[in-house]
N, C-alpha and C positions, 0 to 999 in steps of 0.2 A: 518495450514500447511498441504500440501497434499504430500503424498509419490508417486513419479512417477517411473515407471520401464522403463528404456531406452532399448527397444528391437530393435529399428530401427538401432542402431549403431552396432548391432551384439553382443553386450555384455549384461550382465545381471546386469549392475550397477544400483544402486538405487539413484535417485536424489530427493531432497526435493524442493518443490515449496513453498517458504517462502513469505508470504504476511505480510507486516508490516504497521499498522496504526500508524502514528506519527504526531507530530506538529513540528518536527525538532529542538526542544529546550529541552523538558523534557520527553515526552512520547516515550518509546521504542527506544530511541537513541542508546542504547547498542546493538540493533538488526539490525541497519542500514546496517552494512557490510554483514549480512547474507541474506538480502532481495533480492528477484527477482522482486517483485512488491511492490511499495509504494502506500499507500492510506492515504489521509489527514484525520486527526482527525476532526470531526464535533462537534460543540457546538450549543447552542441556540442563539449565537451572530453571525449574518450574516456577519458583518464587520470583525470579527475575523476569521470566516470561510474562507472568501476571502483571507485574509493575509496568513493563513495556507496553503490553496491550492497553492498559488504562491510559498511559501517556499518549499513545497513538490515537485512541478513541477520542480523547479530549482535543487533540490536534485536528482531527477530521471534523469534529463539531465546530471548532473555532473557525476553520477555513471553509466550512460548508462544502466539504468534499466527501466522496464515498470512502467506505472502510471495508477492507477484506480481512477477516481474522485468520486467513490461511488455514482453513479447516483441515486440510490434509495433514498439517503439522500437529493439530490438536488430536486428530484420530490416530495417526501413525507415528507421531513423535519425529525424531531425527532420522528414522529409517528411510533410506533412499530407494527410489524406483517405484513408489506407490502412487 
């Protein structure tokens, strides 16, 4: 979560940029309504990853929110430190 200061609107309101990693079934579903950006959970199972990406894509469309496909996971897989 990133705290953003909205100075452009002339006010000093603080807005939070909430990114949620989810599978739309069990992981972080309680945070879905707070999210500004959805990111699909990634696993070691490519077929499952594809299904999760589709569910999260549809969720982002439904909620009219942003989607991040977590490209580092697509490029590097589960390898850490990249």
